[in-house]
ZAKE-233592 format. One record per residue (C-alpha): residue number from 1; residue in three letters; chain; z, x, y. Coordinates in steps of 0.1 Angstrom, whole numbers. Layout:
N
<rec i="NUM" aa="ALA" ch="A" zz="Z" xx="X" yy="Y"/>
...
This chain:
234
<rec i="1" aa="UNK" ch="A" zz="1475" xx="897" yy="1416"/>
<rec i="2" aa="UNK" ch="A" zz="1483" xx="895" yy="1379"/>
<rec i="3" aa="UNK" ch="A" zz="1472" xx="926" yy="1361"/>
<rec i="4" aa="UNK" ch="A" zz="1459" xx="927" yy="1325"/>
<rec i="5" aa="UNK" ch="A" zz="1484" xx="942" yy="1300"/>
<rec i="6" aa="UNK" ch="A" zz="1458" xx="970" yy="1292"/>
<rec i="7" aa="UNK" ch="A" zz="1454" xx="980" yy="1329"/>
<rec i="8" aa="UNK" ch="A" zz="1485" xx="1002" yy="1327"/>
<rec i="9" aa="UNK" ch="A" zz="1489" xx="1002" yy="1289"/>
<rec i="10" aa="UNK" ch="A" zz="1515" xx="1030" yy="1285"/>
<rec i="11" aa="UNK" ch="A" zz="1538" xx="1016" yy="1312"/>
<rec i="12" aa="UNK" ch="A" zz="1536" xx="981" yy="1296"/>
<rec i="13" aa="UNK" ch="A" zz="1543" xx="995" yy="1262"/>
<rec i="14" aa="UNK" ch="A" zz="1573" xx="1015" yy="1273"/>
<rec i="15" aa="UNK" ch="A" zz="1587" xx="985" yy="1291"/>
<rec i="16" aa="UNK" ch="A" zz="1582" xx="963" yy="1260"/>
<rec i="17" aa="UNK" ch="A" zz="1582" xx="971" yy="1223"/>
<rec i="18" aa="UNK" ch="A" zz="1585" xx="1008" yy="1229"/>
<rec i="19" aa="UNK" ch="A" zz="1613" xx="1007" yy="1254"/>
<rec i="20" aa="UNK" ch="A" zz="1637" xx="1022" yy="1229"/>
<rec i="21" aa="UNK" ch="A" zz="1615" xx="1053" yy="1226"/>
<rec i="22" aa="UNK" ch="A" zz="1616" xx="1061" yy="1263"/>
<rec i="23" aa="UNK" ch="A" zz="1639" xx="1068" yy="1292"/>
<rec i="24" aa="UNK" ch="A" zz="1637" xx="1050" yy="1325"/>
<rec i="25" aa="UNK" ch="A" zz="1641" xx="1070" yy="1357"/>
<rec i="26" aa="UNK" ch="A" zz="1635" xx="1047" yy="1387"/>
<rec i="27" aa="UNK" ch="A" zz="1600" xx="1032" yy="1383"/>
<rec i="28" aa="UNK" ch="A" zz="1588" xx="1058" yy="1357"/>
<rec i="29" aa="UNK" ch="A" zz="1592" xx="1060" yy="1320"/>
<rec i="30" aa="UNK" ch="A" zz="1595" xx="1093" yy="1301"/>
<rec i="31" aa="UNK" ch="A" zz="1585" xx="1091" yy="1264"/>
<rec i="32" aa="UNK" ch="A" zz="1610" xx="1106" yy="1240"/>
<rec i="33" aa="UNK" ch="A" zz="1599" xx="1143" yy="1237"/>
<rec i="34" aa="UNK" ch="A" zz="1601" xx="1142" yy="1199"/>
<rec i="35" aa="UNK" ch="A" zz="1571" xx="1118" yy="1201"/>
<rec i="36" aa="UNK" ch="A" zz="1551" xx="1134" yy="1229"/>
<rec i="37" aa="UNK" ch="A" zz="1557" xx="1149" yy="1264"/>
<rec i="38" aa="UNK" ch="A" zz="1542" xx="1120" yy="1282"/>
<rec i="39" aa="UNK" ch="A" zz="1552" xx="1099" yy="1312"/>
<rec i="40" aa="UNK" ch="A" zz="1541" xx="1065" yy="1325"/>
<rec i="41" aa="UNK" ch="A" zz="1543" xx="1053" yy="1361"/>
<rec i="42" aa="UNK" ch="A" zz="1546" xx="1017" yy="1372"/>
<rec i="43" aa="UNK" ch="A" zz="1521" xx="1027" yy="1400"/>
<rec i="44" aa="UNK" ch="A" zz="1507" xx="1060" yy="1412"/>
<rec i="45" aa="UNK" ch="A" zz="1526" xx="1062" yy="1445"/>
<rec i="46" aa="UNK" ch="A" zz="1543" xx="1090" yy="1465"/>
<rec i="47" aa="UNK" ch="A" zz="1577" xx="1075" yy="1456"/>
<rec i="48" aa="UNK" ch="A" zz="1571" xx="1075" yy="1419"/>
<rec i="49" aa="UNK" ch="A" zz="1556" xx="1110" yy="1419"/>
<rec i="50" aa="UNK" ch="A" zz="1587" xx="1122" yy="1438"/>
<rec i="51" aa="UNK" ch="A" zz="1609" xx="1106" yy="1411"/>
<rec i="52" aa="UNK" ch="A" zz="1589" xx="1123" yy="1384"/>
<rec i="53" aa="UNK" ch="A" zz="1593" xx="1157" yy="1402"/>
<rec i="54" aa="UNK" ch="A" zz="1630" xx="1151" yy="1405"/>
<rec i="55" aa="UNK" ch="A" zz="1633" xx="1144" yy="1367"/>
<rec i="56" aa="UNK" ch="A" zz="1614" xx="1177" yy="1358"/>
<rec i="57" aa="UNK" ch="A" zz="1626" xx="1213" yy="1357"/>
<rec i="58" aa="UNK" ch="A" zz="1607" xx="1238" yy="1378"/>
<rec i="59" aa="UNK" ch="A" zz="1578" xx="1252" yy="1357"/>
<rec i="60" aa="UNK" ch="A" zz="1579" xx="1223" yy="1333"/>
<rec i="61" aa="UNK" ch="A" zz="1546" xx="1205" yy="1324"/>
<rec i="62" aa="UNK" ch="A" zz="1541" xx="1169" yy="1313"/>
<rec i="63" aa="UNK" ch="A" zz="1512" xx="1146" yy="1307"/>
<rec i="64" aa="UNK" ch="A" zz="1508" xx="1116" yy="1330"/>
<rec i="65" aa="UNK" ch="A" zz="1488" xx="1087" yy="1316"/>
<rec i="66" aa="UNK" ch="A" zz="1477" xx="1064" yy="1344"/>
<rec i="67" aa="UNK" ch="A" zz="1448" xx="1042" yy="1356"/>
<rec i="68" aa="UNK" ch="A" zz="1441" xx="1065" yy="1385"/>
<rec i="69" aa="UNK" ch="A" zz="1435" xx="1102" yy="1390"/>
<rec i="70" aa="UNK" ch="A" zz="1466" xx="1120" yy="1402"/>
<rec i="71" aa="UNK" ch="A" zz="1465" xx="1144" yy="1432"/>
<rec i="72" aa="UNK" ch="A" zz="1488" xx="1174" yy="1436"/>
<rec i="73" aa="UNK" ch="A" zz="1518" xx="1171" yy="1458"/>
<rec i="74" aa="UNK" ch="A" zz="1543" xx="1196" yy="1473"/>
<rec i="75" aa="UNK" ch="A" zz="1563" xx="1193" yy="1441"/>
<rec i="76" aa="UNK" ch="A" zz="1537" xx="1186" yy="1414"/>
<rec i="77" aa="UNK" ch="A" zz="1506" xx="1206" yy="1407"/>
<rec i="78" aa="UNK" ch="A" zz="1478" xx="1189" yy="1388"/>
<rec i="79" aa="UNK" ch="A" zz="1466" xx="1214" yy="1361"/>
<rec i="80" aa="UNK" ch="A" zz="1439" xx="1193" yy="1346"/>
<rec i="81" aa="UNK" ch="A" zz="1425" xx="1157" yy="1345"/>
<rec i="82" aa="UNK" ch="A" zz="1407" xx="1142" yy="1315"/>
<rec i="83" aa="UNK" ch="A" zz="1390" xx="1108" yy="1318"/>
<rec i="84" aa="UNK" ch="A" zz="1395" xx="1086" yy="1287"/>
<rec i="85" aa="UNK" ch="A" zz="1375" xx="1055" yy="1279"/>
<rec i="86" aa="UNK" ch="A" zz="1397" xx="1025" yy="1269"/>
<rec i="87" aa="UNK" ch="A" zz="1379" xx="1004" yy="1242"/>
<rec i="88" aa="UNK" ch="A" zz="1389" xx="971" yy="1228"/>
<rec i="89" aa="UNK" ch="A" zz="1377" xx="952" yy="1196"/>
<rec i="90" aa="UNK" ch="A" zz="1380" xx="915" yy="1205"/>
<rec i="91" aa="UNK" ch="A" zz="1355" xx="901" yy="1181"/>
<rec i="92" aa="UNK" ch="A" zz="1351" xx="901" yy="1143"/>
<rec i="93" aa="UNK" ch="A" zz="1350" xx="935" yy="1126"/>
<rec i="94" aa="UNK" ch="A" zz="1319" xx="947" yy="1107"/>
<rec i="95" aa="UNK" ch="A" zz="1322" xx="950" yy="1070"/>
<rec i="96" aa="UNK" ch="A" zz="1342" xx="981" yy="1060"/>
<rec i="97" aa="UNK" ch="A" zz="1325" xx="1009" yy="1041"/>
<rec i="98" aa="UNK" ch="A" zz="1330" xx="1010" yy="1003"/>
<rec i="99" aa="UNK" ch="A" zz="1354" xx="1040" yy="1005"/>
<rec i="100" aa="UNK" ch="A" zz="1389" xx="1037" yy="993"/>
<rec i="101" aa="UNK" ch="A" zz="1418" xx="1044" yy="1017"/>
<rec i="102" aa="UNK" ch="A" zz="1455" xx="1046" yy="1010"/>
<rec i="103" aa="UNK" ch="A" zz="1486" xx="1039" yy="1030"/>
<rec i="104" aa="UNK" ch="A" zz="1503" xx="1072" yy="1040"/>
<rec i="105" aa="UNK" ch="A" zz="1540" xx="1077" yy="1037"/>
<rec i="106" aa="UNK" ch="A" zz="1566" xx="1103" yy="1047"/>
<rec i="107" aa="UNK" ch="A" zz="1558" xx="1123" yy="1016"/>
<rec i="108" aa="UNK" ch="A" zz="1523" xx="1128" yy="1030"/>
<rec i="109" aa="UNK" ch="A" zz="1535" xx="1140" yy="1064"/>
<rec i="110" aa="UNK" ch="A" zz="1531" xx="1177" yy="1058"/>
<rec i="111" aa="UNK" ch="A" zz="1495" xx="1172" yy="1049"/>
<rec i="112" aa="UNK" ch="A" zz="1490" xx="1149" yy="1079"/>
<rec i="113" aa="UNK" ch="A" zz="1503" xx="1177" yy="1101"/>
<rec i="114" aa="UNK" ch="A" zz="1480" xx="1202" yy="1084"/>
<rec i="115" aa="UNK" ch="A" zz="1449" xx="1180" yy="1089"/>
<rec i="116" aa="UNK" ch="A" zz="1458" xx="1173" yy="1125"/>
<rec i="117" aa="UNK" ch="A" zz="1462" xx="1211" yy="1131"/>
<rec i="118" aa="UNK" ch="A" zz="1426" xx="1217" yy="1118"/>
<rec i="119" aa="UNK" ch="A" zz="1408" xx="1186" yy="1132"/>
<rec i="120" aa="UNK" ch="A" zz="1427" xx="1185" yy="1165"/>
<rec i="121" aa="UNK" ch="A" zz="1426" xx="1147" yy="1174"/>
<rec i="122" aa="UNK" ch="A" zz="1457" xx="1152" yy="1196"/>
<rec i="123" aa="UNK" ch="A" zz="1494" xx="1156" yy="1189"/>
<rec i="124" aa="UNK" ch="A" zz="1512" xx="1140" yy="1159"/>
<rec i="125" aa="UNK" ch="A" zz="1549" xx="1138" yy="1165"/>
<rec i="126" aa="UNK" ch="A" zz="1576" xx="1139" yy="1137"/>
<rec i="127" aa="UNK" ch="A" zz="1582" xx="1101" yy="1143"/>
<rec i="128" aa="UNK" ch="A" zz="1546" xx="1091" yy="1139"/>
<rec i="129" aa="UNK" ch="A" zz="1552" xx="1071" yy="1107"/>
<rec i="130" aa="UNK" ch="A" zz="1581" xx="1053" yy="1123"/>
<rec i="131" aa="UNK" ch="A" zz="1558" xx="1040" yy="1150"/>
<rec i="132" aa="UNK" ch="A" zz="1530" xx="1026" yy="1130"/>
<rec i="133" aa="UNK" ch="A" zz="1510" xx="1025" yy="1097"/>
<rec i="134" aa="UNK" ch="A" zz="1486" xx="1052" yy="1088"/>
<rec i="135" aa="UNK" ch="A" zz="1457" xx="1051" yy="1063"/>
<rec i="136" aa="UNK" ch="A" zz="1441" xx="1082" yy="1047"/>
<rec i="137" aa="UNK" ch="A" zz="1415" xx="1094" yy="1023"/>
<rec i="138" aa="UNK" ch="A" zz="1422" xx="1121" yy="997"/>
<rec i="139" aa="UNK" ch="A" zz="1399" xx="1144" yy="978"/>
<rec i="140" aa="UNK" ch="A" zz="1421" xx="1149" yy="947"/>
<rec i="141" aa="UNK" ch="A" zz="1455" xx="1158" yy="961"/>
<rec i="142" aa="UNK" ch="A" zz="1441" xx="1170" yy="995"/>
<rec i="143" aa="UNK" ch="A" zz="1442" xx="1147" yy="1025"/>
<rec i="144" aa="UNK" ch="A" zz="1409" xx="1149" yy="1043"/>
<rec i="145" aa="UNK" ch="A" zz="1408" xx="1120" yy="1068"/>
<rec i="146" aa="UNK" ch="A" zz="1433" xx="1097" yy="1085"/>
<rec i="147" aa="UNK" ch="A" zz="1439" xx="1072" yy="1113"/>
<rec i="148" aa="UNK" ch="A" zz="1469" xx="1052" yy="1123"/>
<rec i="149" aa="UNK" ch="A" zz="1487" xx="1029" yy="1148"/>
<rec i="150" aa="UNK" ch="A" zz="1505" xx="1040" yy="1179"/>
<rec i="151" aa="UNK" ch="A" zz="1514" xx="1018" yy="1209"/>
<rec i="152" aa="UNK" ch="A" zz="1522" xx="981" yy="1203"/>
<rec i="153" aa="UNK" ch="A" zz="1527" xx="956" yy="1231"/>
<rec i="154" aa="UNK" ch="A" zz="1517" xx="921" yy="1241"/>
<rec i="155" aa="UNK" ch="A" zz="1491" xx="912" yy="1215"/>
<rec i="156" aa="UNK" ch="A" zz="1476" xx="947" yy="1213"/>
<rec i="157" aa="UNK" ch="A" zz="1480" xx="976" yy="1188"/>
<rec i="158" aa="UNK" ch="A" zz="1465" xx="1010" yy="1195"/>
<rec i="159" aa="UNK" ch="A" zz="1444" xx="1029" yy="1169"/>
<rec i="160" aa="UNK" ch="A" zz="1451" xx="1066" yy="1172"/>
<rec i="161" aa="UNK" ch="A" zz="1450" xx="1100" yy="1156"/>
<rec i="162" aa="UNK" ch="A" zz="1415" xx="1095" yy="1141"/>
<rec i="163" aa="UNK" ch="A" zz="1404" xx="1127" yy="1123"/>
<rec i="164" aa="UNK" ch="A" zz="1384" xx="1141" yy="1094"/>
<rec i="165" aa="UNK" ch="A" zz="1386" xx="1176" yy="1080"/>
<rec i="166" aa="UNK" ch="A" zz="1356" xx="1196" yy="1093"/>
<rec i="167" aa="UNK" ch="A" zz="1344" xx="1202" yy="1057"/>
<rec i="168" aa="UNK" ch="A" zz="1343" xx="1165" yy="1050"/>
<rec i="169" aa="UNK" ch="A" zz="1325" xx="1151" yy="1081"/>
<rec i="170" aa="UNK" ch="A" zz="1293" xx="1131" yy="1079"/>
<rec i="171" aa="UNK" ch="A" zz="1305" xx="1111" yy="1049"/>
<rec i="172" aa="UNK" ch="A" zz="1317" xx="1080" yy="1067"/>
<rec i="173" aa="UNK" ch="A" zz="1354" xx="1088" yy="1063"/>
<rec i="174" aa="UNK" ch="A" zz="1363" xx="1082" yy="1099"/>
<rec i="175" aa="UNK" ch="A" zz="1346" xx="1048" yy="1098"/>
<rec i="176" aa="UNK" ch="A" zz="1365" xx="1040" yy="1066"/>
<rec i="177" aa="UNK" ch="A" zz="1400" xx="1049" yy="1079"/>
<rec i="178" aa="UNK" ch="A" zz="1395" xx="1032" yy="1113"/>
<rec i="179" aa="UNK" ch="A" zz="1381" xx="1001" yy="1096"/>
<rec i="180" aa="UNK" ch="A" zz="1412" xx="1000" yy="1073"/>
<rec i="181" aa="UNK" ch="A" zz="1436" xx="1004" yy="1103"/>
<rec i="182" aa="UNK" ch="A" zz="1417" xx="978" yy="1123"/>
<rec i="183" aa="UNK" ch="A" zz="1419" xx="953" yy="1094"/>
<rec i="184" aa="UNK" ch="A" zz="1456" xx="956" yy="1091"/>
<rec i="185" aa="UNK" ch="A" zz="1460" xx="951" yy="1129"/>
<rec i="186" aa="UNK" ch="A" zz="1437" xx="920" yy="1128"/>
<rec i="187" aa="UNK" ch="A" zz="1455" xx="906" yy="1097"/>
<rec i="188" aa="UNK" ch="A" zz="1488" xx="908" yy="1117"/>
<rec i="189" aa="UNK" ch="A" zz="1472" xx="886" yy="1144"/>
<rec i="190" aa="UNK" ch="A" zz="1468" xx="914" yy="1169"/>
<rec i="191" aa="UNK" ch="A" zz="1439" xx="931" yy="1188"/>
<rec i="192" aa="UNK" ch="A" zz="1429" xx="967" yy="1182"/>
<rec i="193" aa="UNK" ch="A" zz="1423" xx="991" yy="1212"/>
<rec i="194" aa="UNK" ch="A" zz="1420" xx="1028" yy="1215"/>
<rec i="195" aa="UNK" ch="A" zz="1412" xx="1057" yy="1239"/>
<rec i="196" aa="UNK" ch="A" zz="1384" xx="1082" yy="1234"/>
<rec i="197" aa="UNK" ch="A" zz="1374" xx="1112" yy="1254"/>
<rec i="198" aa="UNK" ch="A" zz="1345" xx="1102" yy="1276"/>
<rec i="199" aa="UNK" ch="A" zz="1325" xx="1131" yy="1264"/>
<rec i="200" aa="UNK" ch="A" zz="1329" xx="1125" yy="1227"/>
<rec i="201" aa="UNK" ch="A" zz="1296" xx="1106" yy="1223"/>
<rec i="202" aa="UNK" ch="A" zz="1297" xx="1106" yy="1184"/>
<rec i="203" aa="UNK" ch="A" zz="1331" xx="1090" yy="1184"/>
<rec i="204" aa="UNK" ch="A" zz="1321" xx="1064" yy="1211"/>
<rec i="205" aa="UNK" ch="A" zz="1291" xx="1054" yy="1190"/>
<rec i="206" aa="UNK" ch="A" zz="1312" xx="1051" yy="1159"/>
<rec i="207" aa="UNK" ch="A" zz="1337" xx="1028" yy="1177"/>
<rec i="208" aa="UNK" ch="A" zz="1309" xx="1007" yy="1192"/>
<rec i="209" aa="UNK" ch="A" zz="1295" xx="1002" yy="1157"/>
<rec i="210" aa="UNK" ch="A" zz="1329" xx="990" yy="1146"/>
<rec i="211" aa="UNK" ch="A" zz="1330" xx="964" yy="1173"/>
<rec i="212" aa="UNK" ch="A" zz="1348" xx="982" yy="1201"/>
<rec i="213" aa="UNK" ch="A" zz="1336" xx="978" yy="1237"/>
<rec i="214" aa="UNK" ch="A" zz="1344" xx="998" yy="1268"/>
<rec i="215" aa="UNK" ch="A" zz="1369" xx="980" yy="1289"/>
<rec i="216" aa="UNK" ch="A" zz="1381" xx="1006" yy="1315"/>
<rec i="217" aa="UNK" ch="A" zz="1388" xx="1043" yy="1321"/>
<rec i="218" aa="UNK" ch="A" zz="1422" xx="1058" yy="1324"/>
<rec i="219" aa="UNK" ch="A" zz="1432" xx="1094" yy="1331"/>
<rec i="220" aa="UNK" ch="A" zz="1453" xx="1121" yy="1314"/>
<rec i="221" aa="UNK" ch="A" zz="1467" xx="1143" yy="1341"/>
<rec i="222" aa="UNK" ch="A" zz="1486" xx="1174" yy="1331"/>
<rec i="223" aa="UNK" ch="A" zz="1511" xx="1182" yy="1359"/>
<rec i="224" aa="UNK" ch="A" zz="1534" xx="1211" yy="1365"/>
<rec i="225" aa="UNK" ch="A" zz="1567" xx="1210" yy="1384"/>
<rec i="226" aa="UNK" ch="A" zz="1566" xx="1234" yy="1414"/>
<rec i="227" aa="UNK" ch="A" zz="1588" xx="1238" yy="1445"/>
<rec i="228" aa="UNK" ch="A" zz="1626" xx="1234" yy="1446"/>
<rec i="229" aa="UNK" ch="A" zz="1649" xx="1226" yy="1417"/>
<rec i="230" aa="UNK" ch="A" zz="1651" xx="1189" yy="1406"/>
<rec i="231" aa="UNK" ch="A" zz="1677" xx="1170" yy="1386"/>
<rec i="232" aa="UNK" ch="A" zz="1665" xx="1185" yy="1354"/>
<rec i="233" aa="UNK" ch="A" zz="1674" xx="1220" yy="1366"/>
<rec i="234" aa="UNK" ch="A" zz="1710" xx="1211" yy="1373"/>
């Protein structure tokens, strides 16, 4: 059976365009920790979970992104599981709102970190601008909204880190920055996709209005290394 590239998107990205940003251990891939403490598995199997445990230090935690829910093992304790909707925009994008956005640069990174710290869309690693383009909206000299690109593989590019400062919500800024990022992806001949918390109804409605449709559900499983020492303890 031939799987769709998005069925195990992180694994496919880390074995393709993002291979240089990860480390292979058997049939798992560990993303560089200066990007995020995340791992992808070729498949959720006892052998691959055992390999993951072997690569971790006792007490260490890491996020596993996979198409299935993980179950605890003798060496890995699942701390939490979050379902995430995978959405794809295959068709034409609606007209972008008449709100100006700008390409963000390394000079803007301190403000990007400050905004992410307040709006909490998820982690923003120090190499974020190396991995993709970001668009933002400023109020004077203050960055108040942003969105960017993350994973690239096959014909797909991920839209990520979508956030607006709490004091500026309700003005259409999220729609504007996502539209701008989508347009750059489409102009490059690629297809936008993203992940959104299955309980974030407002964000889901926004993405649907921008032409995204729900394709599948994947899971973020935070696991902790338990039991005896592995390779990382030696």
